[in-house]
C-alpha positions as a printed Julia matrix, in Angstrom:
119×3 Matrix{Float64}:
 51.03  49.85  64.13
 48.66  52.53  62.86
 45.76  51.62  60.57
 44.54  54.36  58.22
 41.4   54.61  56.13
 38.92  57.19  54.96
 35.16  57.32  54.6
 33.09  59.58  52.36
 29.8   60.52  54.03
 26.93  62.87  53.37
 26.96  65.9   55.6
 24.1   68.05  56.82
 22.04  70.2   54.54
 23.23  73.38  56.25
 26.92  72.71  55.55
 28.65  75.36  53.49
 29.55  74.81  49.85
 33.25  75.17  50.72
 33.15  72.25  53.17
 31.67  69.59  50.92
 32.58  67.94  47.63
 31.58  64.97  45.48
 33.32  61.59  45.82
 33.0   59.82  42.46
 34.14  56.48  43.88
 31.33  56.37  46.47
 28.91  58.66  44.57
 28.56  60.72  47.74
 28.14  64.47  48.04
 29.6   65.55  51.37
 32.79  65.18  53.39
 35.52  62.61  53.8
 36.72  61.51  57.24
 40.33  60.38  57.4
 41.05  58.29  60.46
 44.22  56.76  61.89
 43.66  54.23  64.67
 45.89  52.0   66.77
 45.55  48.21  66.91
 42.93  48.46  69.67
 40.75  50.75  67.54
 41.43  53.94  69.47
 41.7   57.12  67.36
 45.23  58.29  66.83
 44.74  61.11  64.28
 41.58  62.4   62.58
 41.08  64.83  59.73
 38.04  65.96  57.7
 38.17  67.15  54.1
 35.79  67.64  51.2
 34.67  64.31  49.74
 36.53  64.91  46.48
 39.95  64.91  48.22
 41.87  61.71  47.45
 42.85  59.26  50.18
 46.52  60.07  49.55
 46.0   63.85  49.81
 43.95  63.43  52.99
 46.66  61.3   54.6
 49.34  63.84  53.67
 47.26  66.67  55.17
 46.6   64.63  58.32
 50.31  63.8   58.77
 51.31  67.41  58.04
 49.01  68.66  60.78
 50.51  66.1   63.19
 54.14  66.19  61.99
 55.41  67.05  65.48
 54.42  63.54  66.61
 56.78  62.01  64.04
 59.54  64.54  64.69
 59.49  63.68  68.4
 59.89  59.92  67.82
 63.44  58.66  68.47
 65.23  57.07  65.52
 66.61  54.17  67.56
 63.21  52.49  68.12
 61.51  50.2   65.57
 59.65  51.9   62.74
 55.91  52.47  63.07
 54.04  50.34  60.52
 51.28  52.25  58.72
 48.71  49.76  57.38
 46.85  51.02  54.3
 44.22  49.62  51.97
 44.64  49.6   48.19
 43.2   53.11  47.79
 46.6   54.5   48.81
 49.86  54.69  46.86
 52.87  54.18  49.19
 55.48  55.34  46.64
 53.67  58.65  46.11
 53.1   59.09  49.85
 56.78  58.48  50.56
 57.86  61.16  48.08
 55.39  63.74  49.36
 56.02  63.11  53.06
 59.8   63.28  52.59
 59.36  66.79  51.17
 57.55  67.8   54.36
 59.9   66.0   56.78
 62.96  64.34  55.14
 63.61  61.9   58.03
 60.04  60.57  58.25
 60.81  57.3   56.44
 63.42  56.46  59.1
 60.52  56.39  61.58
 57.61  54.87  59.59
 57.03  52.2   56.97
 53.98  51.6   54.81
 52.34  48.22  54.39
 49.39  47.49  52.1
 46.76  45.23  53.62
 45.92  42.02  51.82
 42.81  42.02  49.7
 40.0   39.93  51.14
 39.64  36.62  49.35
 36.38  35.57  47.73
 35.14  32.46  49.46
């Protein structure tokens, strides 16, 4: 299982204009860190973008940069479950990733995490 999320954060004042953007959801001017971790919390993939890049676009970029990992996985083992929060759109991700690597969905599956209940 791989757990994926992103975080919009302010970056330093000496960062270039090209490297930062504005995240309307978090009202943050800076960068967005996209992180994929395993079930023990160890980083699997990381990727930084401008804060205005969507979670979906950041995940696609991160997977594109690391596509060799997925290409090297044998088909005869169980699929890797990718756990996502509700900021991601699995149907859109599936379409976009299949354009990059058509066999990727034979090796991974998306699962949306449950929303926390209000107690």
